[in-house]
GUPADO-452424 format. One record per residue: residue number from 1; residue in three letters; y, x, z of N, C-alpha, C in turn. Coordinates in steps of 0.05 Angstrom, whole numbers. Each point is the difference from the previous one (the first is absolute). Layout:
NUM | ala | Y | X | Z | Y | X | Z | Y | X | Z
...
// end
This chain:
1 | met | 800 | -183 | -7721 | -17 | -8 | -22 | -27 | 15 | 3
2 | glu | -21 | -13 | -7 | -27 | 12 | 2 | -13 | -1 | -27
3 | ala | -15 | 21 | -7 | -13 | 1 | -26 | -25 | 18 | 2
4 | thr | -17 | -3 | -21 | -22 | 18 | -3 | 4 | 16 | -26
5 | leu | -4 | 26 | 2 | 2 | 18 | -23 | -28 | 8 | -9
6 | phe | -7 | -6 | -24 | -24 | 9 | -13 | 8 | 22 | -20
7 | ala | -10 | 24 | 3 | 7 | 22 | -17 | -25 | 14 | -11
8 | asp | 3 | 9 | -25 | -22 | 14 | -13 | 10 | 19 | -21
9 | gly | -15 | 21 | -4 | 7 | 18 | -22 | -26 | 6 | -15
10 | gly | 4 | 8 | -25 | -24 | 7 | -15 | 6 | 21 | -21
11 | ser | -20 | 15 | -6 | 2 | 22 | -20 | -24 | -1 | -18
12 | arg | 4 | -1 | -26 | -23 | 0 | -18 | -4 | 29 | -8
13 | gly | -18 | 13 | 15 | -3 | 29 | 0 | 13 | 9 | 25
14 | asn | -7 | 23 | 10 | 12 | 8 | 25 | 6 | 30 | 0
15 | pro | 23 | 9 | -10 | 23 | -17 | -8 | -4 | -13 | -27
16 | gly | 16 | -21 | -4 | -1 | -15 | -25 | 23 | -19 | 0
17 | his | 0 | -18 | -20 | 21 | -20 | -1 | -1 | -17 | 26
18 | ala | 22 | -2 | 13 | 0 | -12 | 27 | 22 | -22 | 2
19 | ala | -5 | -18 | 19 | 19 | -22 | 6 | -2 | -7 | 29
20 | ser | 22 | -11 | 10 | 0 | -10 | 28 | 10 | -29 | -1
21 | ala | -9 | -14 | 21 | 8 | -29 | 2 | 0 | -8 | 29
22 | ala | 20 | -16 | 6 | 3 | -12 | 27 | 7 | -29 | -4
23 | val | -12 | -17 | 17 | 5 | -28 | -1 | 6 | -9 | 29
24 | leu | 24 | -12 | 4 | 8 | -11 | 25 | -6 | -30 | 1
25 | val | -14 | -9 | 20 | -8 | -28 | 3 | 12 | -11 | 26
26 | gly | 12 | -23 | -2 | 12 | -13 | 23 | -20 | -13 | 18
27 | glu | 9 | -10 | 22 | -17 | -13 | 20 | -15 | -24 | -11
28 | asn | 13 | -13 | -20 | -13 | -24 | -12 | -18 | 7 | -23
29 | gly | -4 | 26 | -5 | -18 | 8 | -22 | 14 | 3 | -27
30 | ala | 25 | -6 | -1 | 15 | 3 | -26 | 7 | 29 | -5
31 | ile | -2 | 8 | -26 | 8 | 27 | -7 | 30 | 1 | 1
32 | leu | 10 | 19 | 16 | 29 | 4 | 3 | 11 | 20 | -20
33 | arg | -17 | 20 | -6 | 9 | 21 | -19 | -23 | 17 | -9
34 | glu | 1 | 7 | -25 | -20 | 19 | -12 | 15 | 24 | -9
35 | ile | -10 | 24 | 6 | 12 | 25 | -8 | -22 | 16 | -13
36 | gly | 3 | 7 | -25 | -20 | 16 | -13 | 13 | 19 | -19
37 | arg | -12 | 24 | -3 | 11 | 19 | -20 | -21 | 19 | -9
38 | tyr | 5 | 9 | -25 | -17 | 21 | -12 | 10 | 26 | 10
39 | leu | -18 | 18 | 8 | 8 | 26 | 12 | -4 | 24 | -19
40 | gly | -10 | -5 | -24 | -7 | 23 | -17 | -26 | 11 | 9
41 | val | -4 | 26 | -3 | -24 | 13 | 9 | 3 | 7 | 29
42 | ala | -19 | -10 | 16 | 1 | 5 | 29 | -28 | -4 | 12
43 | thr | -4 | 9 | 24 | -26 | -5 | 13 | 0 | -28 | 13
44 | asn | -24 | -8 | 6 | -4 | -26 | 13 | 15 | 0 | 27
45 | asn | -1 | 22 | 15 | 13 | 1 | 26 | 30 | -3 | -2
46 | val | 12 | 13 | -20 | 29 | -3 | -5 | 6 | -29 | -6
47 | ala | -16 | -13 | -16 | 4 | -28 | -8 | -2 | -18 | 25
48 | glu | -19 | 5 | 17 | -3 | -16 | 25 | 24 | 3 | 18
49 | trp | 9 | 24 | 5 | 23 | 5 | 17 | 25 | -12 | -12
50 | thr | 3 | 3 | -26 | 24 | -11 | -14 | 1 | -31 | 3
51 | ala | -23 | -13 | -3 | -1 | -29 | 3 | 9 | -8 | 28
52 | leu | -10 | 15 | 20 | 8 | -6 | 28 | 30 | 3 | 4
53 | leu | 11 | 22 | -10 | 28 | 6 | 3 | 17 | -21 | -14
54 | asp | -7 | -8 | -24 | 15 | -20 | -14 | -1 | -27 | 14
55 | gly | -23 | -7 | 11 | -2 | -25 | 15 | 15 | 0 | 26
56 | leu | -1 | 22 | 14 | 15 | 2 | 25 | 30 | -2 | -5
57 | ala | 10 | 14 | -20 | 28 | -1 | -7 | 9 | -28 | -7
58 | ala | -17 | -14 | -16 | 7 | -27 | -8 | 0 | -19 | 24
59 | ala | -19 | 3 | 18 | -1 | -16 | 24 | 25 | 4 | 17
60 | lys | 8 | 25 | 3 | 23 | 6 | 16 | 25 | -13 | -13
61 | asp | 2 | 3 | -27 | 23 | -11 | -14 | 2 | -31 | 2
62 | met | -23 | -12 | 3 | -2 | -30 | 2 | 5 | -9 | 29
63 | gly | 3 | 18 | 18 | 5 | -8 | 28 | -25 | -7 | 16
64 | val | -23 | 9 | -9 | -25 | -3 | 15 | 2 | 16 | 26
65 | val | -8 | -12 | 22 | 0 | 15 | 25 | -28 | 3 | 12
66 | arg | -17 | -19 | -7 | -29 | 1 | 9 | -17 | 2 | -26
67 | leu | -14 | 22 | -2 | -14 | 5 | -25 | -29 | 7 | 5
68 | ala | -18 | -14 | -14 | -28 | 7 | -1 | -4 | 15 | -26
69 | val | -12 | 24 | 2 | -5 | 16 | -24 | -30 | 1 | -4
70 | arg | -8 | -7 | -24 | -28 | -1 | -7 | -5 | 18 | -24
71 | leu | -17 | 20 | 3 | -6 | 21 | -20 | -30 | 2 | -4
72 | asp | -8 | 3 | -25 | -29 | 5 | -4 | -6 | 30 | -1
73 | ser | 20 | 17 | 5 | -5 | 28 | 3 | -5 | 8 | 29
74 | glu | -25 | 3 | 7 | -7 | 8 | 27 | 13 | 27 | 7
75 | leu | 2 | 18 | -19 | 12 | 26 | 5 | 29 | -3 | 9
76 | val | 15 | -16 | -14 | 29 | -3 | 7 | 2 | -13 | 28
77 | val | -16 | -20 | 5 | 1 | -13 | 26 | -7 | 20 | 23
78 | arg | -20 | 16 | -5 | -8 | 19 | 21 | 21 | 23 | 3
79 | gln | 13 | 7 | -22 | 21 | 20 | 2 | 24 | -11 | 15
80 | leu | 7 | -25 | -5 | 22 | -13 | 14 | -5 | -2 | 30
81 | ser | -25 | -5 | 7 | -7 | -4 | 28 | -3 | 27 | 15
82 | gly | -1 | 22 | -15 | -4 | 26 | 12 | -29 | 8 | 3
83 | gln | -18 | -17 | -9 | -29 | 7 | 1 | -6 | 24 | -19
84 | tyr | 14 | 0 | -23 | -3 | 22 | -19 | 27 | 13 | -4
85 | arg | -1 | 26 | -4 | 25 | 15 | -7 | 6 | -3 | -29
86 | val | 25 | 2 | -7 | 8 | 0 | -28 | 0 | 30 | -8
87 | lys | -21 | 8 | -14 | -4 | 28 | -6 | 15 | 9 | -25
88 | his | 1 | -17 | -20 | 12 | 8 | -26 | 30 | 1 | 2
89 | glu | 11 | 23 | -7 | 28 | 5 | 2 | 17 | -21 | -15
90 | asn | -9 | -9 | -23 | 16 | -19 | -15 | 1 | -28 | 13
91 | leu | -19 | -6 | 17 | -1 | -26 | 13 | 16 | -1 | 26
92 | arg | 6 | 23 | 12 | 14 | 1 | 25 | 27 | -14 | 0
93 | pro | 16 | 5 | -21 | 26 | -15 | -1 | -3 | -30 | -2
94 | leu | -21 | -9 | -14 | -5 | -29 | -3 | -8 | -11 | 28
95 | tyr | -17 | 14 | 14 | -8 | -8 | 27 | 24 | -1 | 18
96 | ser | 17 | 20 | 0 | 24 | 1 | 17 | 18 | -24 | -6
97 | arg | 4 | -6 | -26 | 17 | -23 | -7 | -12 | -26 | 10
98 | ala | -26 | -2 | -3 | -14 | -25 | 8 | 3 | -4 | 31
99 | lys | -4 | 22 | 15 | 3 | -2 | 29 | 28 | -8 | 8
100 | ala | 20 | 12 | -14 | 28 | -7 | 6 | 6 | -29 | -6
101 | leu | -10 | -10 | -23 | 4 | -28 | -7 | -14 | -19 | 20
102 | leu | -25 | 7 | 7 | -15 | -17 | 18 | 14 | -3 | 27
103 | ser | 14 | 21 | 9 | 13 | 0 | 26 | 24 | -18 | 0
104 | gln | 9 | -9 | -23 | 24 | -18 | -2 | -6 | -29 | 3
105 | phe | -26 | -7 | 2 | -8 | -28 | 5 | -4 | -5 | 29
106 | asp | 6 | -24 | 9 | -5 | -7 | 29 | -29 | 1 | 7
107 | gln | -16 | -10 | -19 | -29 | -1 | 5 | -15 | 5 | -26
108 | val | -20 | 18 | 1 | -16 | 7 | -24 | -29 | 1 | 8
109 | asp | -17 | -12 | -17 | -28 | 1 | 3 | -12 | 10 | -26
110 | val | -11 | 25 | 0 | -11 | 12 | -24 | -31 | -1 | 2
111 | arg | -12 | -12 | -20 | -29 | -2 | 0 | -12 | 5 | -27
112 | his | -25 | 10 | 0 | -15 | 3 | -24 | -13 | -27 | -7
113 | val | 0 | -7 | -26 | -14 | -24 | -9 | -17 | 9 | -24
114 | arg | -20 | -16 | -5 | -16 | 5 | -24 | 16 | -8 | -25
115 | arg | -9 | 12 | -22 | 14 | -4 | -25 | 3 | -30 | -7
116 | asn | -20 | -16 | 5 | 1 | -28 | -6 | 20 | -15 | 17
117 | glu | 9 | 11 | 22 | 21 | -12 | 16 | 28 | 10 | -8
118 | asn | 0 | 18 | -20 | 25 | 12 | -9 | 4 | -6 | -30
119 | lys | -10 | -24 | -8 | -1 | -7 | -28 | 28 | -1 | -14
120 | leu | 20 | -9 | 14 | 26 | -3 | -12 | 11 | 27 | -9
121 | ala | -1 | 20 | 18 | 11 | 26 | -7 | -18 | 14 | -20
122 | asp | -26 | -3 | 3 | -19 | 13 | -18 | 4 | -11 | -29
123 | ala | 4 | -26 | -2 | 4 | -12 | -27 | 25 | 10 | -12
124 | leu | 21 | 3 | 16 | 26 | 10 | -11 | -3 | 29 | -10
125 | val | -14 | 16 | 15 | -4 | 28 | -8 | -14 | 0 | -27
126 | asn | -21 | -16 | -3 | -15 | 0 | -25 | 16 | -11 | -23
127 | arg | 17 | -21 | 5 | 17 | -10 | -21 | 19 | 22 | -10
128 | ile | 11 | 15 | 18 | 19 | 22 | -7 | -15 | 21 | -17
129 | leu | -23 | 8 | 10 | -15 | 21 | -15 | -10 | -10 | -27
130 | asp | -7 | -26 | -2 | -9 | -10 | -26 | 22 | -1 | -20
131 | glu | 26 | -1 | 9 | 22 | -1 | -18 | 7 | 28 | -11
132 | gln | -11 | 21 | 11 | 6 | 27 | -9 | -17 | 8 | -24
// end
């Protein structure tokens, strides 16, 4: 099975009220699954990493073997690729979990996209935060 994962996190204040969202889209463009949750008070970076982890876990549970990951967080993309180190101690376990999950797919393509290309996940984050 092949899918695209759009993931986003947001924090209103940094730290502040935060949420994460992941949307899995099938080859035909249909939404396969939406995963979103309120995180309480957290940083934007924690929200971004949590969104990625939730999306990766859902993709694995659904039997996805070829996954395109699209994130509007350039920082997370560069940390995943090794261009940037994960300096903050609280983010290292999230990074390690993400790398472990990514290694379980047959094929993964992680890329940065602009926010307007990540509308599905961004909208879900905002819906969750607006409900708080």
